[in-house]
ZAMARGU-4260 file (C-alpha; in steps of 0.2 Angstrom, whole numbers, plus 5000, padded with zeros to 4 digits):
<rodrens>
0) 5290/5032/5036 | 5275/5024/5044 | 5269/5008/5036 | 5255/4996/5041 | 5260/4978/5045
5) 5258/4966/5030 | 5244/4956/5038 | 5233/4972/5041 | 5236/4978/5024 | 5230/4961/5017
10) 5214/4962/5028 | 5210/4979/5022 | 5212/4974/5004 | 5200/4959/5006 | 5187/4967/5016
15) 5171/4967/5006 | 5160/4982/5005 | 5148/4983/5020 | 5133/4986/5009 | 5133/4978/4992
20) 5129/4991/4978 | 5112/4983/4973 | 5107/4984/4991 | 5112/5002/4992 | 5101/5006/4977
25) 5087/4996/4985 | 5089/5006/5001 | 5089/5022/4992 | 5073/5019/4983 | 5065/5012/4999
30) 5069/5029/5007 | 5062/5039/4992 | 5046/5029/4993 | 5045/5032/5012 | 5047/5050/5009
35) 5033/5051/4996 | 5021/5040/5007 | 5025/5047/5024 | 5010/5056/5033 | 5012/5074/5038
40) 5002/5075/5054 | 5001/5094/5053 | 4995/5094/5035 | 4981/5081/5040 | 4976/5092/5055
45) 4975/5108/5044 | 4968/5101/5028 | 4958/5086/5034 | 4960/5068/5032 | 4952/5066/5015
50) 4962/5080/5007 | 4978/5073/5014 | 4974/5055/5009 | 4970/5061/4991 | 4987/5070/4990
55) 4996/5054/4996 | 4987/5043/4983 | 4989/5055/4969 | 5007/5060/4973 | 5011/5041/4971
60) 5002/5039/4954 | 4985/5032/4961 | 4967/5038/4958 | 4953/5043/4970 | 4934/5044/4968
65) 4925/5057/4978 | 4908/5055/4986 | 4901/5066/4972 | 4906/5053/4959 | 4920/5063/4951
70) 4937/5054/4948 | 4954/5062/4950 | 4970/5055/4944 | 4981/5071/4942 | 4989/5079/4958
75) 4989/5096/4949 | 4971/5096/4947 | 4967/5096/4966 | 4957/5111/4971 | 4966/5125/4981
80) 4970/5122/4999 | 4958/5135/5004 | 4944/5125/4996 | 4936/5110/5004 | 4936/5093/4995
85) 4922/5080/4996 | 4925/5064/5005 | 4935/5050/4997 | 4925/5034/4993 | 4937/5024/4982
90) 4956/5023/4981 | 4963/5015/4966 | 4981/5011/4968 | 4984/5002/4951 | 5001/5003/4945
95) 5005/5016/4958 | 5019/5017/4971 | 5008/5019/4987 | 5015/5008/5001 | 5013/5003/5019
100) 5022/5019/5024 | 5006/5029/5020 | 4992/5018/5025 | 4989/5028/5041 | 4981/5041/5029
105) 4966/5030/5029 | 4962/5034/5047 | 4949/5047/5047 | 4942/5044/5030 | 4924/5041/5035
110) 4917/5037/5018 | 4930/5026/5011 | 4922/5010/5005 | 4934/5003/4991 | 4953/5000/4989
115) 4961/4992/4973 | 4979/4987/4975 | 4984/4980/4958 | 5001/4978/4950 | 5011/4987/4964
120) 5028/4981/4969 | 5028/4992/4984 | 5013/4983/4992 | 5018/4969/5004 | 5013/4961/5020
125) 5015/4977/5030 | 5003/4985/5018 | 4990/4971/5021 | 4991/4975/5039 | 4990/4993/5036
130) 4973/4991/5028 | 4966/4990/5046 | 4967/5009/5047 | 4951/5008/5036 | 4943/4994/5044
135) 4928/5004/5050 | 4922/5008/5033 | 4930/4997/5020 | 4918/4985/5011 | 4928/4981/4995
140) 4946/4977/4993 | 4955/4970/4978 | 4973/4963/4980 | 4980/4957/4963 | 4997/4955/4954
145) 5006/4962/4970 | 5022/4951/4970 | 5027/4955/4987 | 5012/4950/4996 | 5014/4933/5005
150) 5002/4921/5014 | 5004/4928/5031 | 5001/4946/5025 | 4986/4941/5015 | 4978/4933/5031
155) 4980/4950/5039 | 4964/4955/5029 | 4954/4946/5043 | 4954/4962/5053 | 4942/4970/5040
160) 4926/4965/5048 | 4915/4976/5037 | 4922/4968/5021 | 4908/4962/5009 | 4919/4959/4994
165) 4937/4953/4993 | 4945/4950/4976 | 4961/4940/4975 | 4971/4934/4960 | 4988/4933/4952
170) 4998/4934/4969 | 5014/4925/4965 | 5021/4928/4982 | 5007/4918/4990 | 5011/4899/4991
175) 4994/4893/4994 | 4980/4905/4989 | 4966/4893/4991 | 4971/4890/5009 | 4972/4908/5012
180) 4955/4911/5005 | 4948/4897/5015 | 4956/4905/5031 | 4949/4922/5027 | 4932/4915/5023
185) 4931/4907/5040 | 4936/4924/5048 | 4925/4934/5037 | 4909/4924/5035 | 4899/4938/5027
190) 4912/4942/5014 | 4912/4936/4996 | 4929/4931/4991 | 4932/4931/4973 | 4945/4928/4959
195) 4949/4936/4943 | 4935/4926/4933 | 4922/4932/4945 | 4928/4950/4944 | 4926/4949/4925
200) 4909/4943/4926 | 4903/4957/4937
</rodrens>
């Protein structure tokens, strides 16, 4: 009968799992999030960037406002694919699962003015960089209660040179919010950088 040497057996018994269970779960949900956010170039080409972008936002629990002023928050209420949609002017990602994987959807949305990113654990430094896909048109951005945004990520907003209003508050992952605000103000001199109190007054 074939037997493993004792020292080999002991090494096998004490070899830890390659990927801990919690990490496996995290990787699984990261993969699911990627699949729900990942752009489909063929769909963008056939249906247009605004329709594809709206599908992305709504599929992940966000809301959009069309150029005609109508707000949509239910994916199932999108018009048939044979019917054209208005341009998107607002994306509200509050409490949604939109993430950096989908931010290239912003490219081609020629009327997009405003993005709200509030209380979203999937928004991180990569998403801050991804906002640059909308730099040609974005004039208003809010980033608040997104725990995975850090100082360096926040500073990526400097690329949005058309920005007029930036709302920042309750960012627990940012170590020095005031320093970040000062930096961004130096890079975006024509932008008003406000906090929660200022937002409530408007």
